[in-house]
N, C-alpha and C positions, 0 to 999 in steps of 0.2 A: 483538759481538753478544750482549749480556747476556740478552735474552729467549730466544734460541735455546739458549744454554748452559743456562739454567734449565729450559726445557722438556724438553731431552734428559735432564737429571738427574732431573727429576720422572717422566718416562716410565719410565726404567730403575728408579728407586727404587720405582715403583708396580707393578713386575712385568712390564713389556713386555719380551719377549725381545730380546736385543741380541747381535749378533756384530760385534766391532770388531777389524779387522786393521790393523796398522801405524799409519798416520796417524790412523785412527779411534780406535785404542787410545790414541795420544798425546793426542788431544783430550779423552778421558775423564778424564785426570789432573787433579790440582788446579792444576798449573802446567806450562807448557811454554816453553822458551827459543825465541825466534825466531832467524832467521838471524844477527842481530847480537848474540846472547847475552843479550837482554833477556828477563826472565821475564814471562810473561803468564798471567793467570788463565784457566783453562779450566773444563770442566764440573764437576770436583770429585767425580766418581763413584769414581775410583781414587785412593787416597792416594798422594802422591808427586809427582815432577817429572820431566819429560823434558828432556834436555839434549843439545846438539850435541856430537858427537865429532870429533876431527881426521881420522879416516879411516873407511872403510867398516867397519861393525860386523856380526859374525856373518853373513857373506855366503855364500850357496849353498844347496844342497839339504839337507834334513833329514827325519827321520821323527819323528813325534810319538806319544807314548804317554800316554794320560790316566791319572791316578791315581784317578779317581772317575767316576761316571756323568756322561754329557754329554747334556744336554737329555733326561733320562729314560732314556737308553740306557746299559746297563752297559758299563764300560770294556773288559772282556774280550770283549764282543760286537763292539765297534767295532774293536778291534785297532789296528794302526799306521796313522797318517795321513800320507801324503806332503805335504810343504810346502817352502817356501823362505823365506829372509830376506835382505834387503839394505837397509841403512839407515845413515844418517850420524848417527843419534840413538840415545840409550840412555835408560834409565829407572832411577830409584831404587827402582822397584817393578815388576819384570818379571813377577811372579807365580810360583807354584810348583806349580800343579795339573797340569802336563804335564811330561814330560821330552823334550827335543829331542836327537836324536843325529845326528851326521854319518855319512853312509854310508862304509864302508871305513875307519873310524877309531874310536878309543875316546873321542873328544871328545863330551861331552854337557853339558847344562845344564838347569836348571829354568826354566820359562817359563809364561805364560798365567794369567790370573785366570779361574776358573770358579766361579760361584755360581748355583745354580738356573737362572736365566734369562739370565745374563750370561757370555759367552765373549769374552775380550779379551786380545790380545797382539800382539807383533810378527810372528809367522809368518803367511805367506799359505798357506792350505790349498789343496790340489789336490783338488777335489771328485770328479773322475773317478777318482782313485786310491782313494777310499773314499766311495762314495755314501751310506753310512749316516750320515755327519756331516750332509750337506745334508738328508737325509730327517728327521733328528731336529730340525734347526733349523726346517724347514717345519712339522713336526707341532707343535712348541712354539708357533709363530706362530698356527697354526690354533686351538689350544686357547685361546690368549690372546684371539683375535678372538671365539671362541664365548662366552667368559666376559664380554666387554665389550659385547656387542651386546644 
């Protein structure tokens, strides 16, 4: 669906707020392997490629900490964000703007692309655990709407 991929890339590149989790994050890459290992061109917003892994990757609950402002909100005001991951794919470009940490463990890793109006990564946010994130996204969308009307 070339026209849809082009329109998504154009909308994001023109400043439309976008939050993409897991499969949406994968679709924003330049390429993604299908279930048969064949690379397919995707939206091209995020440099890199998603590829299938032989087993479940980064499975379970995590807490996320942003390294910078998120949709106009200071990282220290947002604090930790509960989330989870479960996927059989990985990326050559998972992002480095957040740190994910496993509870009751020292295991952590960098993840998520965060640029002004784009928040994209494998983790699924738990919004009830930190409503400030959802409020920030909605505020960003409202500001974009007000600018474009």
